[in-house]
N, C-alpha and C positions, 0 to 999 in steps of 0.2 A: 352627322352633317353639321358639326360645329363650325367648320370653316365656311360652309355655304351660308349659314345663318349670320355669322359674324360679318361676312362681307356685305350681305344684303342690309344688315342693320346699319352699316355705315351710310347707306343712302338716306335713311331717315335722320340720323344724328347730324350729318353734315349739311343736308339740304334744307331741313326745316327744324333746327335744333330746339328752339324755344317751344314751338307748338307741340312737338312730339314728346318733349320732356314733361310738359303739362299732362298730356294724355297718359303717359306711362305712370305718372304719379297717382292718377285716379282710376287706373284700369281695373283695380281689384274690387271696385264697387259697381254693381249692376248699372246704377244711375247715380250720378253725382251732380247735385245742384250747386252752382256757383252764381249767386244772385239770380238774374233772369236767364241764365244759361244752364242747360242740362247737358252733361256729357254722358252719352248713352253707349254702354259697352255690352250689355246683355243682349243675347239673341232675341228673346221674346220682346223685350222693350224696344229693340231696334225695329222689329217687324211691326209692332204696334204703332210706332211713330210714323212709319211709312204707309200703313194700311188703315189706321183708325183715327189719326189726327189730321184734320184739314190743314193743308199747308199753303203758306203764302209763297208762291213760286218765284216771285220777282223781288222779294224783300232784300234790303241792303245786307250784304255779308253772306248771301247764299250763293250756291252755284248758279241758280237761275238768275239771280240778281246780277252776278258778274257777266253772264252771257247776255242778258238783256241790255246791260250797259254797253257792251261792245257791239252788239248786233243791231240795236235799235228796234223799233217796232217791227212786228212780223216774225220775231223769233218764236221758237217753240214754247218758251216759258211764259211769254206774255199773253198767250191765248187762253181763252176760257171756254168751259162747257163743251158743246158739240164741235166747235172749231178746234179745240185742243185735242179732243179724241180723234177727230178725222185726220189731223196732221200726224198724230202718233201712229194711226193705222197706215198712212201713206209711207211713213218712215220705216215702219215694221215690214211693209211689203218690199221696199227697196233692199232691206237687209234680211229678208227671209231666205229660205233654202235656195230658191232659184236665183235670187239676186246675188247672193254670195258666190254661187257657182259661176255666174256671169263675170264677176269681178276677179275670180281666183287666178286666171292666167296673168293678170297684171302683176301680182307679186311672185308667182312661181317662176316667171321668166327672170325677174331680178335675182331671185335666190340662185337659180342655175348659173347666172353670169357672175354675180358678185362673190359667191362662195367658192368659185373654182380654185383660187390659190391654196385653199386648205388641202386639196388633194396631194400637193407636193410639199406639204409641211410649211406652207406660207401662212401669213397672218391676214386677218380681216377685222376691221373695226365695225362692230355690229350696230353702233349708234347711228352713223350716217346711213347705213343700210336700212335701219328701221325708219329713219326720216324719209328716205326715198320711197320705201314701201308705203308709209303713211301718206305722203304727199301724192303719190301716183294713184293710190286707191281712192283717196278723197276726191281727187280731180275726176276720176272715172265715175265715181258714185254721183257726183254733182254735175256731170257733163261740162267740165271746165277745161278750156284749152289754155293751160298755164304751165309754167315750169314747176315740176313737183317739189323741188327743193325750195323754191320761192314760196310756194303755198305752205309747205311744212314750216318754214321759218316764220312766216307771217302768223300762222295759227299758234305756233309756240309762243311767240312774243305777245300776241293778244291774250292768250290764256295766262301767261305768267304775270303780265302787268295788271290784268283784271283781278287776279288772285291777290297780288300785293296791295292793290287799292282797297281791298276789303279787310286788311289786317291792321291792327292797331300799331301805332309807332310814330316816329318823327317823319317829317317830310310828306305828309299825306297829300298836300296840294300838288307837290311835284310828281308824286306817283300817280295821282289822278290824271294829271296832264299827259303823262307817259301812256297811261291806259287808253285815254281818248285818242291819242295820236296812233297808237298801235291798232286800235279798232278801225280807225279811218283807213289805214293802209290795207288791212285785211278786206274790208268791205270794198274798197276800190279795186283790189285784185279780183275778188269774186264777181264784182258787178261790171266787169269790163264790157260785156256785151249788153248790159242793161237787163236785169231780171227782177221780177216782182218778188221772188222769194229769197232775196239776198240775206235777210235776217236769219231765216231758217238755214240757209246754206252755211252761214257763218257759225251758227250753233253746231251743226254737224261737223264742220271742219275742225273747230277747236276741240270738240270732244274726241273725234276719231284720231286726230294727229297726236294730241298730247297723251292719250292713253296708250296708243301703239308704241310711241317712242319710249314711254316709261316702262312698258311691260316686256316687250320682246327681249331686249338685252338683259334685263334682270332675271327673267326666267331661264335664259341660256346660261347665265352665270350660276344659278342655283343647280342646274343639272350638271354642269362641269365640275363645280366644287364638291358636289355631293356624290360624284361618281354614279350618276343615274342614267347614263346613256343607253344602257341595255333596255330600259323600260321607258325611255323618253317619249316614244311615239304612241304609247297606249293612251286611250281616251281618259282613263282614270288619272294618269299622270298630268295630262293637259289641264284637267279640271283642278287638280291639286296645285299645280304651279300658278294658275290664275288665282286660286284661293290665297296662297301665301304671298304672292306679289301684290294682291289687292289693287288692281288698276286705279281705282279711286278710293284710297284708304279712309278718307274722311268726307262725310256728306253733311255740309252745314245746311240746316233747314230752319224755318221760322213757322211757328204755329199760327194758323189763321183763326182758329177757335180752340176752346178748351177741350180737355179730355183727360184720360189717364193712361199712362204707358206701362205702369207697373203698380201692384198693390200699394196704396198709400203714397203714390207718386203722381200728383196731378200736374197737368200742363195747362198753362193759361195762354190766352190769345196774346201774341206778341213775344212769347218766350222763344229764345233761340235754342235749338237743339243741335249739338255736335254728335252726329251719328257715326260712331267709329266702326266702319265696315271691317277693318283689320281685326278688331277685337271680337266682333260678332261672329266672324268667320273663323276664329281661333288661329289666325295667321301668326299671332305674336308668340305662340308657344307650341303649336302642333306642326311639325315638319311635313313636307309632302311625302306621301307614302302610297304607291300604287297598289300595294298588297292590302293595306288596311286604310283606304281613303276615308276622309271625312264624309258624312252623309251628304247626299246631293242637296238636301235642303240647306245645309250649312254652307257648302261651297257656293251655292247660287247667291248668297247674300252679298257678295262683292259686286253684284250687278243690280242691287236694289231688290225691290219686291213689289208685287201687286201692280197697280197702274203706274208706279214709279220705277218699274224695272227697266234697265237699260236695253234698248232694242238692238244694240250692237254686240250682244253676247255671242251670237252665232259667228259673226265675223271675227271676233277676237279669238274664239276657239279654233277656227279654221286657219287663221294666219299663224297662230302659235304652233299648231300641229304641223303645218307645212314647213315652218322654220326648223323645228326640231327634227323633222324627217330629213331635211336637207343637211343638217349638221351632224346627225348621229353617225353616219359612216366614217366621219373624220375624227370622232372623239376629241373635239377641240378642248384645249385648256386655256384658262385666262392668263394672259401675260401682262396686261395693263388695265387698270380700272380707276377712273377719276369721276368724282361725283359732280353733277350739275347743280350748282348752288343757286341758280336763278330760275329753274324750271317750276312750272305750276304744280307738278306732281313729283314725288321722289323719283329721281332718274339718274342714270349715268350720263356723263358728258363724253366719256370715252370708255369703250369696253373692247379691247383688242384680244382676239383669241387666235390660237395657233393649232393647225391640224396635226394630229399625232399618228395617223395611220395612212 
């Protein structure tokens, strides 16, 4: 599957070149300390950071900090104690088995309609399809009466500018202004009817939209380039594809208190931890294999762990499974692929496939 890995590698090298070059340089060490920053690659250290180290959920430069900045008060990450736990339970209920099945007709209808040209050997760009699926699903999840493409675009822009605002470099003030403006547009779109949970809704919209648009086209490209259509719809393959595409390949976190994530590797309050989910899940060297898949414990790491596990894992698996189920009869091949250099997550800007059966 050299071609499949080479194409997917382009997403990282062209979308976030400096960051991922740094991570590649230190990936052979379980934990690498760079001043007050620890780059965490090892599975056990990754798990320890998420389950044994108290985290500052809204610190500058973290995912929670970025979301809190764009969402304002009321977001999932700025809550504490019982309030935070109750909100997570509510979100988990929305995204539980029954909730996902209620949402499922939203994207299966789109798959039936948008992929029809493949039956006659036509082409389909999977990126705008993924955006439509993401926007429509997020709108249904949040009970929003908005245009799905407008919601997807606003969530993408908010996520991208929030991420850029937390990276070092020139033009920080300009990027911060762009981030604030993008956040205002997203909140205004979500808060059209006036709702008390606009912050939480923004949190969910940004997470759901950006991960969906990043993951679905990349996974389809992996299957196409790797000649994996015969096994594409198996549950093992879906987990494997989510593992190698790592919807959120890097989790920036800040320690709220000290601890130890590996023997002889202390963490101090205020230390920044770059948790490389891609490396912990072995996505950087282990290809997807439905016959000999990675252990479930390894594959699950791309969705976090413990109380910090992503509640959208079930939704991600179902959407990817339905996409591959709809594509598999047509055995599509990739004819055009262009990287999105502005996205918050490693993503394709265009991924055009052609039906071959």
